[in-house]
N, C-alpha and C positions, 0 to 999 in steps of 0.2 A: 421648890423644885422647878427647874426650867421646863418649858413645854414648847414644842414645835408643831407647825401645822402647815398644810397646803391649803391655800384659800383659792377656790375656783370662782372667778368673776365673770358675770355676764354684764355686757356693756351696751350703751346705745350704739346704733350703727355708725360705724366709722371712727369710733373713739378708742378702740383697743390699744393702739400704740400710745396715745396720749395717756391713757389711764396707766399703762405699764410704766411709763416714765415717771409719773407723779407717784406711783406706789413705791418705786425704787428709792426715792428720795426720803421716804418715811423712816424714821428710826425704828428698828424692829423687823423691817422687811429685808431679808437677806438677799432675795432675788425676786424679779417679777418679769415675766415674759408674755408677750402677745403670742397666741397660738391659733391654729386653725381648728374647726370643729364647733361643737355646740357651746363650748367654754371659749371665751375670748382672751382671758388673761389667767395665768396661773402664778401665784405669789407664794413663796416660802417665807414664813414669819416665825418669830421666836418671841416668847413673853416669859415673865417670871412664874406665872402660874395660870390656871384655868380662868380665874376671874379677870386677870389682866388681859388674857387672850381675847375673851369675850368683848371686853370694854374696847380694845384696840380695833377688833373687827367692826364693831358698831360705830364707834366714834371717829375712827380714822379711814378705814377702807370704805365702808358703806357711805360715808358722807363725801367721798371724793366725786367730783363732777364727772359724769358719764357712767357711773356705776349703776346698774339696775338692780342686781341681786347677787348674793354670794352663798357659797357653800363651804363650810370650814371642815377640813379632814385632818384630825389630830394624828401625829406620828407616834407610833408606839414601838418599843424595843429599842 
């Protein structure tokens, strides 16, 4: 079963636009936007299942240069 999530990304200072551009290029990221407020980037992602989602966040998003931390929010309904 496919799963979708919003990933809230905190970035190093001045890197939000670069990070959002890098994330947009990753397969599985449907959209990524630099935003104002305590979160720097919000990405909407899709994966095959919860395990793939977790691996994707850790291996692809968290390893992107400029990313400090993430918070994953799974979409229901």
